[in-house]
C-alpha positions in Angstrom: 108.9 128.5 125.4 105.9 128.7 127.5 102.1 128.7 127.0 100.1 131.5 128.5 97.0 130.8 130.4 93.6 132.0 129.0 95.3 133.5 125.7 94.0 132.9 122.2 95.4 134.0 119.2 92.6 135.9 117.1 93.4 134.6 113.6 93.6 130.8 114.6 92.0 130.3 117.9 94.9 128.8 119.5 96.3 129.4 122.8 99.6 131.9 122.6 102.9 131.0 123.6 105.9 133.0 124.6 109.3 132.5 123.3 112.7 134.2 122.6 114.1 135.1 119.2 117.7 136.1 118.6 118.7 138.5 116.1 121.8 137.2 114.1 122.9 140.7 113.4 123.0 142.0 116.8 122.8 138.8 118.7 120.2 140.4 120.9 116.9 138.3 122.0 113.4 139.7 121.9 110.4 138.3 123.6 107.6 136.7 121.0 104.1 136.0 122.0 102.4 134.2 119.1 100.2 130.9 118.4 102.1 127.8 117.5 100.6 128.3 113.9 101.4 131.8 113.7 105.1 130.8 114.6 105.3 127.9 112.4 104.6 130.1 109.3 107.0 132.6 110.9 109.5 130.2 110.9 108.9 129.3 107.2 109.1 132.9 106.2 112.4 133.2 107.5 113.5 130.0 106.0 112.0 131.1 102.7 109.9 128.2 102.3 106.6 128.7 100.5 103.8 125.6 100.7 101.4 125.0 98.0 97.9 125.8 98.9 96.7 122.3 99.4 99.8 121.6 101.8 98.8 124.9 103.7 95.8 123.0 105.5 98.2 120.2 106.8 100.7 122.9 108.1 97.4 124.7 109.8 96.6 121.5 111.8 97.3 120.7 115.1 95.7 117.2 115.3 97.9 114.9 117.4 98.4 112.3 114.6 98.2 113.5 110.9 98.4 111.3 108.1 99.4 112.4 104.6 98.6 110.2 101.5 100.3 111.3 98.5 102.0 110.3 95.4 105.6 109.2 95.2 107.6 112.4 94.6 104.6 115.3 95.9 107.2 117.0 98.5 105.2 114.8 101.4 108.7 114.2 103.0 109.9 117.8 102.4 106.5 119.4 104.0 107.0 117.2 106.9 110.7 117.9 107.5 109.4 121.7 107.7 106.5 121.1 109.9 108.5 119.5 112.9 110.8 122.7 113.2 108.9 124.5 115.8 108.9 121.0 117.9 112.8 121.0 117.4 113.2 124.7 118.7 111.0 123.9 121.9 113.4 123.4 125.1 113.6 119.8 126.3 112.0 117.9 123.7 112.5 114.4 121.8 111.7 114.2 118.3 112.2 111.2 116.0 112.1 110.4 112.2 111.3 106.6 112.0 111.8 104.3 108.7 111.8 101.0 107.9 115.2 101.7 107.1 117.7 104.3 107.8 117.8 105.9 104.8 114.0 106.7 104.4 114.4 108.4 108.0 117.3 110.3 106.5 114.8 112.0 104.2 113.0 114.2 106.6 116.5 114.3 109.2 118.2 116.3 105.9 115.1 118.8 106.0 115.8 119.4 109.8 119.4 119.4 109.5 119.6 121.9 106.4 117.1 124.3 108.0 118.5 124.4 111.8 122.1 123.5 111.3 123.5 124.4 107.8 121.7 127.6 107.5 120.6 128.4 111.3 121.9 131.8 110.9 118.3 132.5 109.2 116.8 131.7 112.5 119.4 133.2 114.5 120.5 129.7 116.1 123.9 128.8 117.7 125.5 125.9 116.6 124.3 122.6 117.8 125.8 120.9 120.8 126.6 117.6 118.9 125.5 116.2 115.7 126.0 113.2 113.2 124.8 112.5 109.7 126.3 109.4 109.4 123.8 106.9 107.8 126.0 104.1 107.0 127.0 103.9 110.6 123.5 104.2 111.9 124.1 107.6 113.5 121.3 110.5 112.6 121.2 113.1 115.4 121.1 116.5 116.6 121.3 118.0 120.0 121.0 121.7 120.8 121.9 123.5 124.1 118.3 124.1 124.7 117.9 120.2 125.3 116.1 119.1 122.3 117.3 116.2 120.4 116.0 115.1 116.8 117.0 111.6 115.8 116.9 109.5 112.7 115.4 106.0 113.7 115.0 102.4 111.8 112.4 100.1 112.8 114.0 97.1 111.6 114.9 96.1 115.2 112.3 97.9 117.2 113.3 96.2 120.7 116.6 98.0 120.3 116.0 101.0 118.6 112.3 102.6 119.4 112.2 102.0 123.3 112.2 105.3 125.2 110.4 107.1 128.1 108.9 109.7 126.4 108.4 111.1 122.6 107.3 114.8 121.6 106.9 114.4 117.9 107.2 112.0 115.3 107.6 111.4 111.6 106.9 108.2 110.5 108.7 108.4 107.3 106.6 106.1 104.4 104.4 104.6 107.1 102.8 102.5 104.6 105.7 100.1 104.6 106.1 99.5 108.0 104.2 97.0 110.3 101.1 98.2 112.0 102.8 97.0 115.5 105.5 99.9 115.3 103.1 102.6 115.7 101.0 100.7 117.9 103.1 98.9 120.4 106.2 101.3 120.3 105.5 104.8 119.2 102.0 105.3 120.0 102.3 105.1 124.0 105.1 107.2 124.0 103.4 109.9 122.2 100.6 109.6 124.3 102.6 109.9 127.5 103.9 113.3 126.7 100.7 114.5 124.6 103.5 114.4 121.3 102.1 114.7 117.9 102.5 112.2 114.8 103.1 112.9 111.2 102.8 109.7 108.7 103.9 110.6 105.5 103.4 108.0 102.7 102.4 106.8 99.3 99.7 104.2 99.6 100.6 100.6 99.7 98.0 97.7 99.5 99.4 96.0 102.3 99.0 98.8 104.8 95.9 97.8 106.3 96.4 99.7 109.3 97.5 103.1 107.9 94.2 102.9 105.4 92.2 102.6 108.5 93.8 105.3 110.3 93.6 107.3 107.3 89.8 107.0 107.2 89.5 107.7 110.9 91.0 111.0 109.4 87.9 112.2 107.6 85.3 111.1 110.2 84.1 113.8 112.5 84.0 111.6 115.5 87.6 111.3 115.3 88.5 114.7 114.5 89.9 115.6 118.0 92.9 112.7 117.4 93.2 112.0 113.6 93.4 114.1 110.5 94.1 113.0 106.7 95.5 115.0 104.1 96.1 114.5 100.4 97.9 116.4 97.9 98.9 115.8 94.1 101.9 115.8 92.7 101.8 119.4 91.5 102.5 120.5 95.5 106.0 119.6 94.2 107.2 122.8 92.0 110.1 120.7 90.6 107.9 117.7 89.5 107.9 117.5 85.6 104.3 117.2 85.0 104.7 116.1 81.6 105.9 112.7 83.3 102.4 112.5 85.2 100.9 112.6 81.5 103.1 109.7 80.1 102.7 107.6 82.8 98.9 108.1 82.4 98.9 107.3 78.6 101.4 104.3 79.3 99.3 102.3 82.5 95.9 103.7 81.7 93.8 105.8 84.2 92.4 102.8 85.9 95.8 100.7 86.3 96.2 100.0 90.0 100.3 101.1 89.7 99.2 104.4 88.3 96.3 105.0 90.8 98.6 104.1 93.6 102.0 105.8 92.5 100.9 108.9 90.4 97.6 109.7 92.0 98.2 108.4 95.5 95.0 106.6 96.1 94.3 103.6 98.2 94.5 100.1 95.6 93.4 97.2 97.3 91.8 94.5 94.9 95.7 93.9 93.6 96.6 90.5 95.4 93.4 90.1 97.1 92.5 86.6 97.9 88.7 87.5 97.4 89.1 90.0 95.2 85.7 89.2 93.7 84.0 90.2 96.9 81.7 93.5 96.1 80.4 95.3 99.2 77.5 96.7 96.9 76.7 93.0 96.0 77.7 90.8 98.3 76.7 92.9 101.7 73.1 93.5 102.8 70.6 94.5 105.4 70.3 92.5 108.2 66.9 90.5 108.2 65.1 88.3 110.8 66.1 84.4 110.1 63.1 82.4 109.3 63.5 79.6 112.2 63.4 76.6 109.8 66.4 77.8 108.1 69.4 75.9 109.6 72.6 77.6 111.1 76.1 76.5 111.1 78.5 78.0 113.4 82.3 77.7 113.3 85.0 78.7 116.3 88.6 79.8 115.5 90.5 79.7 119.0 92.8 82.5 119.9 94.5 84.2 122.9 97.1 86.2 121.5 95.4 86.3 118.3 91.3 87.2 118.3 88.9 84.5 119.3 86.5 84.6 116.6 83.1 82.7 116.0 80.8 83.1 113.1 77.3 82.2 112.4 76.1 81.2 108.8 72.4 80.5 107.8 71.6 78.3 105.2 69.2 79.6 102.7 66.3 77.4 100.7 68.4 77.4 97.7 71.5 76.4 99.4 72.6 80.0 99.8 74.8 81.1 102.8 73.8 84.5 105.1 76.7 85.6 107.2 74.6 86.6 110.1 76.6 87.2 113.3 80.0 87.3 114.8 81.7 87.1 118.1 85.3 88.8 117.7 87.4 89.1 121.0 90.9 90.2 120.8 92.3 91.1 124.4 92.7 87.2 125.3 91.9 88.1 128.9 88.6 85.7 128.9 88.4 82.1 130.1 87.0 79.4 127.9 83.8 79.2 130.3 83.2 82.8 129.2 83.6 82.1 125.8 81.3 79.1 125.9 78.6 81.4 127.7 78.6 83.9 125.3 78.5 81.5 122.6 75.5 79.9 124.1 74.1 83.3 124.6 74.5 84.0 120.7 73.0 81.0 119.5 70.1 80.4 122.1 67.4 81.0 119.5 69.2 79.4 116.4 68.3 76.4 114.7 71.6 75.1 115.0 72.4 71.9 113.1 76.3 72.1 112.7 79.3 73.5 115.0 82.7 73.1 113.9 85.9 74.4 115.3 89.6 74.8 114.4 91.0 71.4 113.7 94.6 72.1 115.3 93.1 72.9 118.5 91.7 69.3 119.5 92.3 70.5 123.5 90.2 73.9 122.9 87.5 71.8 121.2 87.4 69.4 124.4 87.2 72.3 126.5 84.6 74.1 124.9 82.6 70.8 125.2 83.1 70.6 128.9 81.1 73.9 129.2 78.4 72.8 126.9 79.5 74.0 123.5 80.0 71.2 121.2 81.9 71.3 118.2 83.7 68.9 115.6 86.9 69.6 113.8 86.7 71.1 110.7 88.1 70.2 107.6 91.2 72.1 107.2 92.0 72.0 103.2 93.2 75.7 103.1 93.2 76.1 99.1 90.1 74.0 98.2 88.4 76.0 101.1 89.4 79.4 99.6 88.3 78.1 96.0 85.1 77.0 97.6 84.3 80.4 99.3 85.1 82.2 95.7 82.8 79.7 94.2 79.9 81.0 96.5 81.0 84.6 95.9 80.6 84.0 92.0 77.6 85.4 90.2 75.6 83.0 88.4 72.2 83.5 86.6 70.6 80.6 88.5 71.4 82.1 92.1 68.2 83.5 94.2 68.3 87.0 95.1 68.5 87.8 98.7 65.9 86.9 100.9 63.2 89.3 100.7 64.0 91.0 97.3 62.8 90.1 94.0 64.7 88.5 91.3 65.3 90.8 88.2 65.5 89.2 84.9 68.7 88.4 83.2 70.9 89.6 86.7 73.4 87.1 88.0 73.6 86.8 91.5 75.9 85.2 94.4 75.0 82.7 97.0 76.9 84.1 99.6 75.9 87.3 101.6 77.1 89.4 104.6 75.0 91.4 106.8 76.4 94.9 106.9 76.8 94.8 110.8 79.7 92.4 110.4 82.7 94.7 110.5 85.2 92.6 111.5 84.6 90.1 108.6 83.8 92.5 106.0 87.4 94.1 107.1 89.1 90.6 106.7 87.6 89.8 103.5 88.6 93.3 101.9 92.2 93.2 103.0 93.3 89.3 103.2 95.9 89.1 100.4 98.5 87.1 98.9 102.2 88.4 100.5 104.1 90.2 97.8 101.1 90.1 95.3 102.5 86.9 93.9 101.8 84.8 97.2 104.2 82.2 96.7 107.4 81.4 98.5 108.6 78.5 96.8 105.7 75.9 96.4 103.4 77.1 99.4 101.0 80.0 98.9 101.6 82.9 101.5 99.1 85.4 102.7 99.0 88.5 105.0 96.3 90.1 106.5 93.5 88.9 109.6 91.9 85.7 108.7 90.5 84.4 111.9 86.8 84.7 110.7 87.8 84.2 106.9 88.9 80.7 108.5 85.5 80.2 109.9 83.9 81.2 106.9 86.1 78.6 104.8 85.4 76.0 107.2 81.8 76.4 106.7 81.8 76.5 103.2 83.9 73.2 103.0 80.4 71.5 104.5 78.4 72.6 101.6 78.0 71.1 98.1 79.2 73.0 95.0 77.1 76.0 94.4 77.0 75.2 90.8 74.0 73.4 89.1 75.0 69.8 88.1 75.7 69.8 84.2 75.9 66.6 82.5 78.6 66.0 79.5 77.2 62.7 78.7 75.1 62.6 75.1 71.2 63.2 75.9 68.9 59.9 75.7 71.3 57.6 76.5 71.4 54.9 79.2 74.4 56.7 80.6 72.9 59.8 80.8 69.8 58.8 82.7 71.6 56.7 85.0 73.9 59.6 86.0 70.9 62.1 86.1 69.4 59.7 89.0 72.6 59.3 90.7 72.4 63.4 90.8 68.7 63.0 92.2 69.6 61.0 94.7 72.4 62.9 95.8 70.3 66.1 96.1 67.6 64.3 98.1 70.4 63.1 100.5 71.6 66.8 101.2 68.1 67.9 101.6 67.5 65.6 103.8 70.4 66.1 106.0 69.9 69.7 105.6 73.2 70.4 103.5 
């Protein structure tokens, strides 16, 4: 097969390819010239595959990366297996189906095996040179005489199974259940080297932040040259019993996270979220110029392999907190001196009265001080710190409206706001969650998702008093009540004097 220069399909506007087709009855070869999409649908006609109208748009796409976010049992693996057939008929190509375990990759592998090996006569194909369908032994592969290979792979031990020089097409089976690094580190570089294509079919999963971000790119015009996203429902599977969908709707309810994820194919992220009360419509605001007399707290979370993250928070007149600025460096190729100069440049017009840093990096704190950025170790308390952040996110009737806005009567407000240009902080708050939705392994709470700026926010909130008003439980008009009131007022005056 080869592409013909300066030839375009009138129907699809794609480049014309020239290939040979063998008649299974006469064993004669005929030369055919079509675009890749015409060829793909010609193959579909010969094998008797009729796709649902909502799936047809997926088959007509030539985007290098196509993300299919669909409910369980909606024929996404079936459709992906059909879509790679032209790649497997292209000479001298390497094609993979990769699953978290080999059994998942076997779903798409079996579709290719059925069409190009078992029922190969429909396409006039000769028998493969060799093949194996033994999942238990870890061997899933087909090799044809035209030099093409299709293999089933597992990503459990990527350093052993996913290394290679080139890769022309990929199906990442149930991609949402696989770590981000699998695509980013092992697969994407090999695809780019050979201008290959990737299909990522999956049911949404609350822990797959990387796939969700890629899925959103697939709908943005600026990314359409590389990513395209597709979604279809269970009706794309002609064998799906629709009464099962209605039964699940009645059992779980339309708004249930499990129903929306597994039966509707929607991305649900509030299940298991550490900061589930965060609402972008409430907590995210337009940036404004910070008044000169407002005090700024700055916090540093060190990183070389992980991001080097700095967060600036302004303290409002009613003890409300505004996350106003972030510095987020991910490559690990900057010296501490460069980091320090950037921090000083970002802070040059600030009324900075407190500078904190990760207490587990004492030498890095000393190094920053050497370059003129003075920090004190922050208070580590993780669980208490998370609770303090949640307290500041909580809506209360006595909290003020955001700076510059009039407070509406009988409306509650939080005491924590995030400027809308802090993309990394917003992303971390949204996707940081408890592992396994319960978050406990033994007696320890475990979480997943980036939390570098979140650590900064937690350290900063731990320096602040409770956002809730003091309320005495002592009887009014007693000596103890007034003594307690005087103590509270003295504490508040001290806090105001210290800028806290």
